[in-house]
N, C-alpha and C positions, 0 to 999 in steps of 0.2 A: 718475524715482521719487522722490526725495527733495525736489522742489520747489527744488532751487538751479539755478541757471544754470550754463553751463560755467564762466564766469568766478568765479561765486561756488563753485564747488567747487573750484577751481583754488585761488583764495585759502584756501579753509578748509583744504585739504593743504598747502599751504605754513606756515600758522600750524599745522597739528598737527605738521608734521616739526620746526619750529622748538622747539616745547615739547618734543618727545622728544629732540632735541638738545641743550636747555638741561639737561632732567633728566639725560642721562647724563653730560654734562659736572660738573655739580654731583655725581653721584654717583661719579665717578672722584677727584675732588678730595677729598672726604668720605673715600673708602677711602686714599686715599694719606695723609691726615692721621692716621687711624686707625694705619696701619701705621707711620707715624714715632713716635707716641704708644706704641704696643704693638705688635711684630710678630706677626703669627700663629703663626709657629713660634718658639717659645724656644728660646733658646740653652741650653748645659749646665747652666746656674745655674737656669733655668728662671724663672718671673715671681717673682723673690725680694720684689720691691716690693708684691706682691697681700697680703703678709700683714698689713700696716699698715692697709690699705683695708678689710679684712675687719672689723678692730676699731671702724672708724669706723662703718661700716655696721651693726653690731650696737649700738652705741650711741646713734647716731640713732635705729633704728628702736625701741629702750627707751624713749627720751624720747617719741617718737608714740606708740606704745602704751601707755605706762605709766602 
């Protein structure tokens, strides 16, 4: 039905599965790195470092829109 031979279909499936596996590995690494940078569940102090970042965002937005 698809116009692929049996060997072509197997090759396509192999490449598709390798792509899915590669995407999953990259996503896992990215999630790990983000977790190291800023855990999803803050400690008792919360995200104390976020207050300085908000000031920076406001100043950059003011420059761009201003």
